[in-house]
C-alpha positions in Angstrom: 117.5 14.7 -30.4 118.7 11.4 -32.3 122.4 10.6 -31.3 122.2 7.8 -34.3 120.9 10.3 -37.4 122.0 8.3 -40.7 122.4 4.9 -39.0 118.8 4.4 -38.0 118.4 1.1 -40.0 122.0 0.1 -39.2 121.2 0.5 -35.0 117.7 -1.5 -35.9 119.3 -4.3 -37.0 121.8 -4.4 -34.3 119.2 -4.3 -31.5 117.0 -6.8 -33.5 119.8 -9.0 -33.7 121.9 -8.9 -30.7 118.7 -8.7 -28.3 118.3 -12.6 -29.7 122.1 -13.4 -29.3 121.8 -11.4 -25.5 118.6 -14.1 -24.6 120.2 -17.3 -26.2 123.5 -16.1 -23.6 121.6 -15.8 -21.3 119.9 -19.4 -21.2 123.2 -20.6 -21.8 124.6 -19.4 -18.6 121.8 -20.6 -17.2 122.2 -24.1 -18.9 126.2 -23.3 -17.8 125.6 -23.1 -14.3 124.4 -26.4 -14.1 127.2 -27.9 -16.2 130.3 -25.8 -15.5 132.4 -28.0 -16.9 131.1 -27.8 -20.4 133.6 -26.1 -22.4 131.5 -25.8 -26.0 128.8 -24.0 -24.0 131.0 -21.5 -22.6 132.5 -21.3 -26.2 129.0 -20.7 -27.5 128.5 -17.5 -24.8 131.9 -16.1 -25.7 131.0 -16.0 -29.5 127.7 -14.8 -28.5 128.9 -11.2 -26.1 131.9 -11.3 -28.6 129.3 -10.7 -31.8 127.4 -8.2 -29.6 130.7 -6.3 -28.5 131.9 -5.9 -32.0 128.4 -4.8 -33.0 128.5 -1.9 -30.4 132.0 -1.1 -31.7 130.7 -0.5 -35.0 128.2 1.8 -34.1 130.8 3.4 -31.6 128.5 2.9 -28.6 131.6 2.7 -26.2 130.4 2.4 -23.0 128.6 -1.1 -23.8 132.1 -2.2 -25.4 134.0 -1.6 -21.9 130.8 -3.5 -20.5 131.4 -6.2 -22.9 134.9 -6.7 -23.0 135.4 -6.7 -18.9 132.6 -9.4 -18.8 134.4 -11.1 -22.0 137.5 -11.1 -19.8 135.9 -13.0 -17.4 134.5 -15.7 -20.2 138.4 -16.2 -20.7 139.3 -16.8 -17.4 136.5 -19.4 -17.0 137.5 -21.1 -20.1 141.3 -21.2 -19.2 140.3 -22.6 -15.9 141.8 -19.7 -14.0 138.7 -19.3 -12.0 135.7 -21.5 -10.9 132.3 -20.5 -11.8 130.3 -20.0 -8.4 126.9 -18.7 -7.6 128.3 -15.3 -6.5 130.4 -15.2 -9.9 127.3 -16.0 -11.9 125.5 -13.3 -10.2 127.7 -10.9 -11.3 127.7 -12.4 -14.8 123.7 -11.8 -15.0 124.2 -8.5 -13.6 126.4 -7.8 -16.9 124.3 -9.0 -19.2 120.9 -7.4 -17.6 122.8 -4.0 -17.9 123.6 -4.8 -21.3 119.7 -4.8 -21.9 119.3 -2.1 -20.3 121.8 -0.2 -22.8 119.9 -1.7 -25.9 116.6 -0.1 -24.4 118.4 3.3 -23.8 119.6 2.7 -27.8 116.1 2.1 -29.2 115.5 5.8 -28.6 118.2 6.9 -30.7 120.5 7.9 -27.4 124.1 6.8 -26.3 123.9 4.6 -23.0 125.8 5.8 -20.1 128.5 4.1 -18.7 127.7 1.2 -16.7 127.2 1.5 -12.7 130.6 1.5 -11.1 129.9 -0.8 -8.6 129.0 -3.0 -11.2 132.5 -2.5 -13.0 134.2 -3.3 -9.9 133.0 -6.3 -9.1 133.7 -7.4 -12.8 137.3 -6.1 -11.8 137.2 -7.8 -8.3 136.1 -11.5 -9.8 139.0 -11.0 -12.8 141.3 -10.6 -9.9 139.8 -13.5 -8.0 137.6 -11.3 -5.7 134.3 -11.5 -5.4 132.2 -8.4 -4.4 128.5 -9.0 -6.0 127.1 -6.1 -6.8 123.4 -4.9 -5.6 121.0 -4.7 -8.0 117.2 -5.7 -7.9 116.8 -9.2 -9.6 113.2 -9.5 -10.6 111.9 -6.0 -11.9 107.8 -5.6 -11.7 106.1 -6.3 -15.2 105.1 -3.1 -16.7 101.5 -2.1 -17.1 99.6 -0.7 -19.7 97.0 2.0 -19.3 93.5 1.3 -20.7 91.5 4.2 -22.7 88.5 5.4 -20.4 85.4 3.7 -20.9 82.6 5.1 -23.3 78.8 4.8 -23.5 78.0 3.0 -26.7 75.5 5.9 -27.7 78.7 8.0 -27.7 80.5 6.6 -31.1 80.8 8.4 -34.0 79.7 5.9 -37.0 81.1 8.5 -39.2 84.4 8.6 -38.6 84.0 4.6 -37.5 83.1 3.9 -40.9 85.7 5.8 -42.8 88.6 4.2 -39.9 87.4 0.6 -41.2 87.3 1.3 -44.9 89.6 4.3 -45.2 87.1 6.0 -47.4 84.7 8.6 -46.2 80.7 7.8 -46.5 78.7 8.9 -49.0 75.5 9.1 -47.5 75.3 11.5 -43.8 75.9 8.6 -41.1 76.6 5.1 -41.7 73.8 3.5 -39.4 70.5 5.8 -39.2 69.7 7.2 -35.2 66.5 5.4 -34.4 63.9 7.1 -31.8 66.2 6.4 -28.5 69.0 8.7 -30.4 71.1 4.9 -30.7 71.7 3.3 -34.0 68.9 1.6 -35.3 69.1 0.6 -38.7 71.8 -1.0 -40.7 71.6 -3.0 -44.5 71.4 -6.8 -43.6 74.4 -8.3 -42.7 76.5 -11.1 -44.6 74.5 -14.3 -45.2 75.8 -17.4 -43.1 78.6 -18.5 -45.4 79.7 -15.4 -47.0 83.0 -14.6 -47.4 85.4 -12.7 -45.4 84.8 -8.6 -45.2 87.2 -7.1 -47.8 88.8 -4.6 -45.2 92.3 -3.7 -45.0 94.0 -6.0 -42.4 96.0 -4.0 -39.7 99.5 -4.9 -39.7 99.6 -5.9 -36.0 95.9 -7.4 -34.7 95.5 -6.2 -31.2 97.6 -3.2 -31.6 96.8 -1.1 -34.6 94.3 1.3 -33.2 90.8 2.8 -34.7 90.7 6.5 -34.2 87.5 7.7 -33.5 89.2 11.5 -33.3 89.8 13.7 -36.0 93.5 12.9 -36.3 95.0 9.3 -36.9 96.9 7.9 -34.0 100.6 6.9 -35.3 101.2 3.7 -35.1 104.9 2.0 -34.1 106.4 0.2 -36.8 107.0 -3.5 -36.3 108.8 -6.2 -38.2 109.0 -9.8 -38.4 111.1 -12.3 -40.1 109.7 -14.4 -42.4 110.5 -17.6 -44.3 111.4 -17.2 -47.8 109.4 -20.9 -48.4 106.1 -18.7 -47.1 107.1 -15.7 -49.3 107.5 -18.1 -52.1 103.8 -19.5 -51.8 102.3 -15.9 -51.7 103.8 -14.9 -54.9 102.8 -17.9 -56.5 99.3 -17.7 -54.8 99.2 -13.9 -56.1 100.3 -15.1 -59.6 97.3 -17.7 -59.9 94.5 -15.3 -58.5 96.1 -12.6 -61.4 95.5 -15.4 -63.9 92.2 -16.2 -63.0 91.5 -12.8 -62.9 92.4 -12.4 -66.6 89.9 -15.4 -67.2 87.1 -13.8 -65.5 87.6 -10.7 -67.0 88.3 -12.1 -70.8 84.6 -14.5 -70.1 82.8 -11.1 -68.5 83.6 -9.6 -71.8 82.0 -12.7 -73.8 78.9 -12.5 -71.8 78.8 -8.9 -72.2 79.0 -9.2 -76.0 76.2 -11.8 -75.9 77.7 -14.8 -75.6 75.7 -16.7 -73.2 75.6 -20.2 -73.7 75.8 -22.6 -71.3 79.6 -23.7 -71.5 80.4 -20.3 -71.1 78.3 -19.8 -68.0 79.6 -23.0 -66.7 83.4 -21.6 -67.6 82.4 -18.5 -65.5 81.6 -20.5 -62.7 84.5 -22.7 -62.2 86.6 -19.2 -62.8 84.8 -17.9 -60.0 85.1 -21.2 -57.7 88.8 -21.1 -58.4 89.4 -17.3 -57.8 87.8 -18.6 -54.5 89.9 -21.5 -53.4 92.8 -19.6 -54.5 91.9 -16.0 -52.1 91.2 -18.5 -49.0 94.6 -20.4 -49.8 96.4 -16.9 -50.0 94.6 -15.4 -47.1 95.7 -18.9 -45.1 99.2 -18.3 -46.6 99.7 -14.5 -45.4 98.3 -15.6 -41.6 101.4 -18.2 -41.4 103.9 -14.9 -42.5 102.9 -13.7 -39.3 103.5 -17.1 -37.1 106.2 -17.3 -35.2 107.8 -19.7 -33.0 107.1 -19.4 -29.7 110.7 -20.4 -28.2 111.6 -16.6 -28.6 109.2 -16.0 -26.2 110.3 -18.8 -23.9 114.0 -18.3 -24.0 113.5 -14.7 -22.0 112.4 -16.9 -18.7 115.1 -19.3 -17.8 117.0 -16.3 -16.6 113.9 -15.0 -14.5 113.2 -18.2 -12.7 116.6 -18.3 -12.0 117.0 -15.0 -10.6 114.2 -15.0 -8.9 115.2 -18.2 -7.1 118.3 -17.1 -6.2 116.8 -14.3 -4.8 114.4 -16.2 -2.7 117.3 -18.8 -1.6 115.7 -21.3 -3.6 116.7 -24.2 -6.1 114.7 -24.1 -9.4 115.0 -25.7 -12.8 112.9 -24.2 -15.9 112.1 -27.0 -18.3 111.3 -25.4 -21.6 109.0 -27.8 -24.0 107.5 -27.2 -27.6 109.3 -24.5 -28.4 108.6 -24.9 -31.7 104.8 -24.2 -31.8 103.9 -21.4 -34.0 101.4 -18.6 -32.8 100.6 -15.1 -34.6 103.6 -12.7 -33.5 101.4 -10.1 -31.7 99.8 -12.7 -29.2 103.4 -14.0 -28.5 104.5 -10.2 -27.8 101.3 -9.7 -25.4 101.8 -12.9 -23.8 105.0 -12.0 -22.3 103.5 -10.1 -19.4 101.0 -13.3 -18.4 103.6 -15.7 -18.7 106.2 -13.2 -16.2 103.3 -13.4 -13.8 103.0 -17.2 -13.9 106.4 -18.1 -13.8 107.0 -15.5 -11.1 104.0 -16.9 -9.2 105.2 -20.6 -9.7 108.7 -19.5 -8.0 107.8 -17.4 -5.2 104.3 -19.1 -4.3 104.3 -22.6 -5.5 107.6 -24.0 -4.8 108.8 -24.6 -1.7 112.3 -23.8 0.3 114.9 -26.8 -0.3 114.7 -27.7 3.4 110.7 -27.9 3.1 110.8 -30.0 0.3 113.6 -32.1 2.0 111.4 -32.6 4.5 108.5 -33.7 2.3 110.6 -36.3 0.9 110.9 -34.2 -2.5 114.1 -33.4 -4.4 116.0 -30.5 -3.1 115.8 -28.9 -6.7 112.2 -27.8 -7.7 111.2 -27.9 -11.6 108.8 -25.8 -13.3 107.7 -26.8 -16.6 106.7 -24.1 -19.7 105.4 -26.1 -22.5 103.6 -25.3 -25.5 101.2 -27.4 -28.0 98.9 -27.0 -30.9 95.7 -29.0 -30.6 93.4 -28.0 -34.1 93.5 -24.3 -34.2 94.1 -23.6 -31.0 97.4 -23.4 -28.8 97.9 -24.3 -25.6 100.6 -23.2 -23.1 101.0 -24.8 -19.7 103.3 -23.8 -16.4 103.5 -26.4 -14.5 105.3 -26.7 -10.6 106.1 -29.8 -8.5 105.9 -27.3 -5.4 103.1 -27.5 -2.3 100.0 -27.1 -4.2 97.0 -24.8 -3.4 94.3 -25.9 -1.0 90.7 -24.9 -2.4 89.6 -24.7 1.3 92.3 -22.1 2.2 91.6 -20.2 -1.2 88.1 -19.8 0.2 89.1 -18.5 3.5 91.5 -15.9 2.4 88.7 -14.8 -0.4 86.1 -14.0 2.7 88.8 -12.6 5.0 89.5 -10.2 2.3 85.8 -9.2 1.7 86.1 -10.8 -2.1 83.2 -12.9 -1.9 80.7 -13.6 1.5 80.6 -16.5 3.6 77.4 -18.0 2.2 79.2 -17.5 -1.3 82.1 -19.1 -0.3 80.0 -22.5 1.1 78.6 -23.1 -2.4 81.9 -23.0 -4.2 83.2 -26.8 -5.2 87.4 -26.8 -5.3 87.6 -26.3 -9.2 85.1 -22.8 -8.8 87.5 -22.1 -5.3 90.7 -22.1 -7.8 89.1 -20.0 -10.1 89.0 -17.2 -6.9 92.7 -16.7 -7.2 92.1 -14.4 -10.5 89.9 -12.2 -9.4 91.1 -8.6 -8.5 92.6 -8.1 -4.8 92.8 -12.1 -4.0 96.8 -13.0 -2.3 97.6 -15.7 -0.3 100.8 -13.6 1.0 100.1 -11.9 4.0 102.9 -9.6 3.7 103.9 -7.4 0.7 106.9 -7.9 -1.0 108.6 -6.9 -4.1 107.8 -10.2 -5.6 104.2 -10.4 -4.6 101.4 -9.6 -2.3 99.3 -7.2 -3.4 97.2 -9.1 -5.1 97.2 -8.1 -9.0 99.0 -10.6 -10.7 96.8 -13.2 -11.6 94.0 -11.0 -12.3 96.5 -9.3 -14.7 97.3 -12.9 -16.4 93.4 -13.6 -16.5 92.3 -9.9 -18.1 95.5 -10.2 -20.7 94.7 -13.7 -21.7 90.7 -12.9 -22.0 91.8 -9.6 -24.8 93.7 -12.0 -26.4 90.2 -14.4 -26.8 91.8 -16.9 -24.7 90.8 -18.8 -21.8 92.9 -20.4 -18.4 92.3 -23.1 -16.4 93.8 -24.3 -13.3 94.3 -27.6 -11.8 96.4 -28.3 -8.1 96.9 -31.2 -5.8 98.1 -30.3 -2.7 101.5 -31.4 -1.7 102.1 -32.1 -5.8 101.9 -29.1 -7.8 99.9 -27.2 -9.7 99.2 -26.5 -13.7 98.0 -23.5 -15.1 96.9 -24.1 -18.8 96.1 -21.0 -21.3 94.1 -21.6 -24.6 94.8 -19.2 -27.2 93.3 -19.4 -30.7 96.4 -19.9 -33.3 95.9 -15.7 -34.4 93.9 -12.7 -34.0 93.7 -11.4 -37.4 90.9 -13.4 -38.3 88.0 -14.2 -36.1 85.3 -16.8 -36.4 82.0 -15.2 -35.0 78.2 -15.2 -35.0 76.6 -12.5 -36.1 73.1 -11.3 -34.6 70.8 -9.1 -34.8 69.2 -6.0 -32.1 67.6 -3.2 -33.8 68.3 -4.3 -37.0 72.3 -3.6 -35.9 74.6 -6.1 -36.1 77.0 -7.7 -33.5 79.5 -9.9 -33.3 79.7 -12.7 -30.5 83.0 -15.3 -31.1 82.1 -18.6 -32.4 84.1 -20.1 -29.5 81.8 -19.3 -26.8 78.7 -20.4 -28.7 77.1 -23.7 -28.1 73.9 -23.9 -30.2 71.0 -21.2 -31.1 67.6 -21.9 -29.7 64.0 -20.1 -30.3 62.4 -18.0 -27.2 58.9 -18.9 -26.7 57.0 -16.9 -24.9 55.1 -19.2 -23.0 58.5 -21.6 -22.1 59.6 -18.8 -20.0 60.2 -19.0 -16.2 60.7 -16.9 -13.4 63.2 -18.5 -11.0 64.2 -16.2 -8.0 62.8 -13.0 -10.0 64.9 -14.0 -13.2 63.7 -15.2 -16.6 64.9 -18.6 -16.9 64.6 -21.3 -19.8 65.1 -24.9 -19.4 67.4 -26.6 -21.8 67.5 -30.2 -21.7 66.5 -30.3 -18.0 69.1 -27.6 -17.4 67.3 -24.0 -16.3 69.4 -21.8 -17.8 69.1 -18.1 -17.3 68.1 -15.6 -20.0 69.8 -12.0 -20.5 68.8 -9.7 -23.0 71.4 -8.3 -25.5 69.1 -4.8 -25.2 69.1 -4.9 -21.7 73.3 -5.5 -21.2 74.2 -3.0 -23.8 71.6 -0.5 -22.4 69.2 -0.3 -25.8 65.8 0.3 -26.0 64.0 -3.0 -27.5 61.4 -2.4 -29.8 60.4 -6.1 -29.9 60.4 -9.2 -28.0 63.3 -11.5 -29.1 62.9 -14.1 -30.9 66.0 -16.3 -30.7 68.3 -17.1 -27.4 72.1 -18.0 -28.1 73.3 -20.5 -25.3 76.6 -19.5 -24.5 79.4 -20.5 -21.8 81.2 -17.7 -21.1 83.7 -17.4 -17.8 82.3 -20.7 -16.0 78.9 -19.3 -16.8 76.5 -20.7 -19.0 73.6 -18.7 -20.0 71.0 -17.5 -23.1 71.7 -14.3 -25.3 68.4 -13.0 -26.0 68.6 -11.3 -29.5 66.2 -10.1 -32.2 67.5 -12.4 -35.0 71.0 -13.9 -36.4 73.0 -13.9 -39.4 75.2 -16.7 -39.5 78.7 -17.3 -39.0 81.4 -15.8 -40.6 85.0 -14.8 -40.2 85.9 -11.0 -39.6 89.4 -8.8 -39.4 88.4 -7.1 -35.9 89.9 -3.5 -35.7 90.0 -2.5 -32.0 88.8 0.9 -30.9 92.0 2.5 -29.1 90.7 5.7 -28.7 86.9 5.7 -27.6 86.1 2.0 -25.3 82.6 1.8 -25.7 81.3 -0.7 -22.8 81.1 -3.9 -23.8 82.4 -3.5 -27.0 85.9 -5.7 -28.0 86.2 -3.9 -31.7 84.5 -3.4 -34.8 84.5 -4.6 -38.6 82.6 -4.9 -41.6 80.2 -7.1 -43.1 79.9 -8.1 -46.7 77.8 -5.4 -47.6 79.7 -2.6 -46.2 77.6 -2.5 -42.7 79.3 -1.7 -39.5 79.1 -4.8 -36.8 80.4 -4.0 -33.6 82.2 -7.2 -31.9 80.9 -7.9 -28.4 83.0 -8.4 -25.3 80.9 -10.8 -23.3 83.0 -11.0 -20.2 82.7 -7.0 -19.5 79.0 -7.5 -20.3 78.2 -10.0 -18.0 80.5 -8.4 -15.2 77.5 -5.2 -15.2 75.1 -7.0 -16.2 71.2 -6.6 -14.9 68.6 -9.2 -14.2 65.7 -9.8 -16.8 62.3 -11.0 -16.0 60.0 -12.5 -18.1 57.9 -9.7 -18.4 60.7 -7.0 -19.3 61.9 -9.5 -21.8 58.6 -9.8 -23.5 57.8 -6.4 -22.9 61.1 -5.4 -25.0 61.8 -2.8 -21.7 64.7 -2.0 -20.3 
């Protein structure tokens, strides 16, 4: 039951604005702990909390008003120097702000929140009276996890429903992709040629979240909102107006040509108008993409409090410094970055940073420094989480991986230091011998790598023993449009992210070699394995592969064998939420309306079987 019927819009606006205010309050509280004498900073905190209380009062959220009022009284006493700010007092204040945030979550469900814990209220009263009683509250909760739809075989896709989901209309033909002899899709119209325009697919409201439902009913999507600078909306409006004028010009020229006017001047004018329209559409596309871009600082502001609370829990002295908060990134990517960054910041405080005693003994400052920064280079955004802690020793990581049965001793002996550091991203790896509420289960870094890969990103780690560790995340600016290379297999189009492609080479049968039973090719004196796309997805190939795509995926360099290729394209991806074919990241449409499946190369590699020269040339699975 919605207890705020008729006030939904007011509640939504309150939660959005109050949520941002509370995040700002949390960050300023962390700063206040460093500068307790900063009265202006304390006034800012007081004003922010007072605004939250006012909004709660307008909506008659009495339990939140009660909690905010008592906390406000505490701020007032601090302002008037009637009480001193201590770590214990800050713990009580932080517990109060965390409870307010919990109340926000309850309000988001349309339900009045319950009263704050009596122990917290008693602690606030005791603090106001000059007697501290720190509330018992779990400081750092484990990040939420998300379930993944069950994998399905590629053969199980309902191609008619998929096409309807992608286009928003049903097919006249009985099947979007006719079935071949093997019972799998075996033919489709020729995909867009290289350099063609972007497929005309309705853009989902939130790439990476909007779902393609292959069942009989369309899944309901959670409504999302975004704040957009009016200048960007003005640019979209102006471009729309120019496109309308150009469209009218083309319609006029079309009418003239249909009435027999085909002189060189008219045809040249038509050509110029079409080119102008192409440029305007491209500019409009870029302008629309910019409306989705948000400063990453809105995400970063959550973490100073997280680092502070966890450091207090572990008895460490840590300062988190933010940099590059103005860097912009696609809104959906910012949302999906939350869990990976929570893991990295928690990992830095728990694993990376030593105790104050250890740091002093190592001639380091007792206070540790963690830096969370973002920057844009070209069409990618780089996010770094760096600490000045103990660092990681590759030999210890190799030993732990062997002890836990993640790799064998022979494999460990072949790894260099950089490859050894990558072991921390494997499922089940942890350097902790004891499991705690913070770490030790060996799932944190695996989750980080998996989530970053889902965003078409990469993560790397650099560590120097005794000096610290830096994790670097590389992400495309937006998930909405993905540059891809479109390849062909059995007349079906597949797309691979262009960022993974190095070059395209012809595959000549007499150049294939067998090394350790596997098919290989020598490219510039480097022996590279050849992987058949048909084998990787479980299809039967009707002919030997003609081309190879040299790719670099997950620290592996190999040649993907395909029948042919169409060229480069920029596609809008629709993820497959209700059915997850193995090795398929999503689907899109080519310019002629045929379905193109976007490959998940890391998943395909994880389950790939080796190809021999004979199997490749015979076209066998």
